[in-house]
N, C-alpha and C positions, 0 to 999 in steps of 0.2 A: 504345660506343666511350668512350673517355675523353679529357679534355682539360684543359690547364692554361693559365693566362693571367697575364701580369705586364706592369707598364709601368714605365719608369726615365726620369727626366728627363735628356737629354742637351743641354742648352741650352749653347752655347760662351759664352766669356767675352767681354764688351764689348770692342771694340777688333780683334777677329779679321776677317781678310778674308772678304768675303761673294762666294758664287759666282754666276755665271751671267750677269753683265753686266759687259762690259769697260769701261763708262764710269765705274763706281765708281773714285775715286781715294783713298779712305780706308776704313777699317774700320768695323764697326758701331758705331753711337753709343748703342745701347740694346737693349733686349728689349721688343717688343710683346706677344708671346706665347710660351709655352715649345716647345721641340722635344722628342719623345719617341722611345724605341725601346720597341716592344711586341711581345711574344713570345706566339704562340699554339701550343702544343703538343697535337698530336693523336696518340692511340694506338689502335690496335686490334690485338689478339693481339700478335705479333712486330714489326708494322709501326710505324714512328713518324716524325713530321715535326715539326720546329720551324719555323714560318713567322714570321719577324721583320720587322716594318715600321718605317722609319725616316724622321723628318722631315728628310731630308737629300737633297742634290743628287744624291749617289751616293759609292761607295768603289770602290776599284779591286781588282783581284783579289788582291793580296797582302795587303791588310788584311782582306778577307773570310776568306781562308786563315786568318790569325792569330785571327780570331774564332772560327772553327771549331775550331782548335787549343785555345783557351782553354776553350771548351765541353767539348771531349772529356776534357781535363785535370781540370776541374772535375766532371764528371757521368758520365763514362763513355759518353755518348752519342756515336755516330759523328758526327764533324763533317760527313760527306757526307750527313747528314740535317737540316742546318740550312741553311735558305733565307732569304735577306736582300733584302727588297724596299724599293726608295727612292721616296718620295713626288715627289722633283724638285723641292722648293721652291728657288727662285732668291732666298730671303731667308734662306738659311741659309749655314753657313760654306763657304769655297772648298776644293775638292779639291786644288788645286795651286797653285804660286807664279807666277801671270800678272801680277800687278799690283805697282806701285811704291807700296806702303803701309808707313808707318814702323813700325806695330804689328806687321805681319807679319815684318818684318826683325828684331823683338825677340823672336821665336820663339813667339808666341801660338798660331799653327797647330799647331806641333811639340808644344807643352805638352799642348794639349787632345787632339791626334791620338794622344798616347801613351796617354791613359787611356781614350779613346772605346771601344776595343775590349773593355775590361774592364766598361764599362757595358753594353754590348749582350749580352756573354756573361752578365753577371749577370742580365740580364733572362731569357734562356733558363734560366738555372738556377732562378731564382724560379719561372718557370712549370712547369719540371719537378718541383719541389718541392711543386706545388700541383695535380698531377694528379688529377682526380675524375671519377666517372661523369657522361656528358654525352650530350646528343642533338645531332646536327650536321645542318643542312640547308643546301641551296644553292638559290639563286633568281636571277632576273634581271628588271629593270625597265628603263625608258627614262626618260632625261632629256637634253636638249640645252643644256649649258652651254659647249661648246666650238665652234669654228670652224676649219675648215683655213685655215693661215695663208699657204700658198703662192699669193701673189697675182701676177697677170701685169700688169707696167706697162712693156712694152717688153722687159722680163726679169724673171726670177722674184724678188720681194722678199718680206720677211716683212711681210704685212698680213692682209687678209680675203679668202677665196675662199668665198663662200657656196656656189657651185656644187662646191665640192671635197668629197671624202668626209670623213665623220665616223663615230664609232662612238658611237652613243647608249646603248649597252648598260650598265646598273648593274649590276654583279655583286655578289652578297651571298652571303657565309657566316655562318650563324647558329649559335652555340653556346650551348646552354641547359645550364648545370650544375645538378645537383642541390644543391651547396652552393658557397658563394663567388660571385665575380663571374662572369658570362656574358660573352659577347663577340659583337660583330658587325663583321665585316670587310666594308668598301666598296671596290669596284673600279671605276675609271672612267678613260678614255684622255684626258688633257688636261695640258698644261703647266702647272707651278705658277708661273705668271708674272702673276696679277692685279697684283701689286705691281711696280712696275718698277726700273729701274736707279737712281731718284732716291731709293728707299726705303732707309734706312740703319739700320732696326730688324730686329733677328731675328724672323722669323715663319714659321709653317708655312703661310702663305698659305690658299687656299680649302680644302685637305683638312684643315687645321687647325680652320677653322671647322666643317666637315662633321662632323668627330670630336666637337667639343664640343657641337654642338647635339644630336647623337645621344645622347651620354653624359648630357647634362641632362636630355633628354626620358625617359630610363630612370632618372632619379632616383638616378645613381650606382651603379647595380647591374650595369651593363654597361661593358666596356672596349671602346671603338671603335678600329677600325684602318683604315688607308687604304693601298690598294696601287694604283699607276698603272697604266693600260694601255698600249697602244701609240700614244702621243701625241706621236711625235717631230716631226710636223707639224701639231699642233693645239694651239691657244692658247684661252684662255678668251674667250667672247664680249664680256664686260665686263672692264675693266682700269682700272688707276690710283689705286684707292683701297681702304681697309680695308672701306668699306661695300660695294663691289663685290664683294669677296672673302667678305664674311660672306653676301651674298644669294646667290652661286653656292653656296657651302657649304650654305646653308639647303636650297636646291632639292635639291641631291643627298642630303642626309640625310634629307629628306622622302620621297623615292622610295625610299632604302633601308630605311627603318622601314616604309614600306608593303610592300615586298617581305618583310621579314623577319616580319611578321605572317602571312604566307601560306605560308612555306616548310614542308614536312614533313620528319621526321626520315629520314636515310638511313643505310644500313650499307654497309661496304665502303671501306677505305682501302688505297690502293696508290700507291707512290712509285717513280719511275723517273728517273735522271739520266744524261746523256750528254755527254760532251766533244765538242765541235765546233771545227773549224778554219776561220777565216775569212779570204779573201783581204785582203791589206793594200794600201793605196795605195803606190806607191813613194815612199820618203822620202830626203832628202839625207842624205849623211853628217853625223855629229855636229859635226864641225869647221866644215863649210860652214853648217849651221843656226845655229850660235852666232855665226859672223861675220857672217851676215846679221842677227841680233838686235842685235849691237853697232852695226853700221852704222846701222841704224835708230833706235836709242837716240840717236846723235849727231845725226840729222836732226831728231828731235823736239825735243831741246834747241835746235837752231838755229831751229826754226820755232815756238817758243813764243810765243803771243800772234797767231799769224798765222792766216789761213783755211785753212791746209794742215793745221793741227795735228790735226784730227778724222780725216782719212784716214789721216795717217801714225801716229797712235796705233792706229788698227784694224790697220794693217799690222805695227806692232810687237808688239800682242798676239798676233796670227797667228803671227808669227815665233817668239815665246816659246813658245807653244802648241806649235808644231813641235819645238822643243827639248825640252819637257816630254814630248811624246808619245815621242820617241826615247829618252829616259831611262828612262821609264815603261816601255816595252816591253823595254828591256834588263834591268829589275830584275824585272819580272814574267813574262817569256816565256823558254822554252828556246832557246838559240842554234840549234839545229837547226831549230825551227819558224820563226823569224825568217828564217833562211838560205832557207827554202822560200817566203818572201813571205808568211807567213801569221800569224795570232795565235790562241791557243787560248782557247776560253771553254767556256761550259756552258748546256745547255737542260734544263729539268725538265717531267716530268708527273706530276700528281697526280689520283689518281681518288677521288672522293667519291660513293658510289653510283653514280647515274646520270649524274653531272656530272663534269666535269674541270676542272683548273687548268693552265694552261701558264705557265711562267715563262722570259722570254727576257731576255738581256743587253742592256744599252745602250739608246739612245734609237731605238726602232724605229717605223717610219712606220705610220700606221693601216691602210693598204691590206695590211700584212702580217698584222696581227691579225684583220683582216676574212676574209682568205683562209684562215688557220687554222681559224677558226670555221665557216667555210662548208664545209670539206672534212673536219671532225672527225666521227668516228664516235659522238659523244656527242650526246645531246639538248640539254644545256646545256655550254657551253664559255667559262670566263673565260680570257682571255689577258692575262698582265701583262708588261710590260717594265720596265726600269730594275732588274733583278733580278741580284744576286750579282756583276756585274762591270761598272761604269760606265766602265771604261778602254775599252769597245768603242766608246762615243760614238754618233754617228748610225749608223742603218741605213737609208738610203734605198732606194727601189725603183730598178731599173734605169732607168725612164722619168725619175725626178728627176735622175739622173746627166746624162741627155740635155738636160734642161731647164736644169740649173744652179741657182744660188741658194746660200743660207746653208748649208744643211744638207749638200748635197755637197761644198761647199768645206772645211767644217770637219770632215768624216767622215774616220776613220782606215781604215776598211775601204774594199775597191774593190767596183765592180759584181759581183754575184754572190754577195755576204754574205748577201742576202735570201733567196735560194734555199736556201742552207745551213740557215738558220734554220727556214724553212718545212718542208723535208725532215725535218729532226730533230724538229720539233714533231709532224708527222703519224705518223713512226715511232713515236715514244714513246706517242702517243695510241692507236695500234693495240696496242701493247705492253700498256699498262695496262687496255685495253677487254676483254682475254680473260681 
C-alpha cells in the first residue's frame, strides 16, 4: 500500500462567531491553540481514498461538494474518493448565522469560509504529492473519557447518566511510511465540549490535546489525526477547563499509542459510498418561520434585564435555527427530495485488511454506532460520525424521540433516520467484505 499525509493550519480570525453554544453573545477573543485540516491519502492498485480530518464543528453538504470539486480540478482525483471527518469542537467557528454578534455582521465568517475550502483541498493535494510506500495497520483499545449525557430529572436534560451506554473503543489506524512523516489516526466517540460556552478562545478541545501529545511523543515524525465517533449523546466526563481537556486528551493519546505499538500491517483497500435519503421533520413554511423569529426578537428586546430573557433567548435561537435549516435545505437539497419529506446524504464503508471503517453523517447517537459494530461482518469495525455532511445534525434513536430532550428537539431528521443509516452501513460492510 502507499500513503501520503499533510497538515494545514485553518485557524479562523479573532472575532469570528464560535459554534455550539447559544449563550455566546460575542465572537472569539483570541486563539488558545490552532485548528488543522489533515489529509491522509491511501492507495492500493487502482483504489484510492483521501481521508481528511478537520478541527471544526462541521460543514454542510454543499461546502463539502465544493472541496471535492477543488480537489478534482487540482489533482484529477475523483471527488467521490474524498471523505471529510469533523472533530466537532465547540470552540471553533460557527457553521451558520445564529447569533447577534457584531463581528459576524461585518463578514468575518464569509471571508474565512470563502478560503477554507481551498485550505482543505490544498491539504489533500499536498498529501497526494507526497504518496510513498507504507505499511498500514488497524487496531482498537479502550478508554472511558465520556459519559452518556441524557439524564432523567422528571424529563430528559443534558447532564450525566452513568447508567447510559457509551462506546469505550479507541480506534487506531497506523501508517508507517518508509520516507517522510508517518501518521496515526485516533477515533473516539465523544462531543468536543470540555470547554463550555464561557470559553471565547479558539481551541480544538480535548482532540487537539490528544493529537499534540501523540505528535510530541513521536518527536515530530508522526502526523496525528482525530476522527470523532457516534458521540451525539456523549459528553466528556470532565468539563470546564483547559486542564481537563488536556487530561482527557492525554488519556486518549496514551491508549492510542499503546494500540499503535501492537498493530500489524494489513493488505487490502476497498472503498464504497452510498447515497441515503433520511426522513425529515415537518418544517413550517419559510415565511412563517421568519415571522416567528422576528416576533421573538421583539420579545427579547422588551425583556432585556428581566428573568425571562434566558428562556426567550433560547427560543429565539431555536427559531433562527429553524429559518437556517429551511434555507440550508433549499440550498443543498434537490426540490424533488424535499417534496418527499426527505434529505439526501451519504454513508461510506472502507476496508483495510480484516478491519473496516464506517463514515456516517451528522451527530449520531452512540447506540447506533454500537449496533453497526455488533452486526458488522468484520473482526474490527471503526464507526465515525460527523462525516461529510454536518447539515444532517442529530440522529437520535426512536426511543430518544419518545423520551424527548435536547437532541430530538434540535434534530432535523424524523424517527426512522437511524434505521436508514444502520441498514446502509451494514449493506456497505457486506459489499466491501467480499
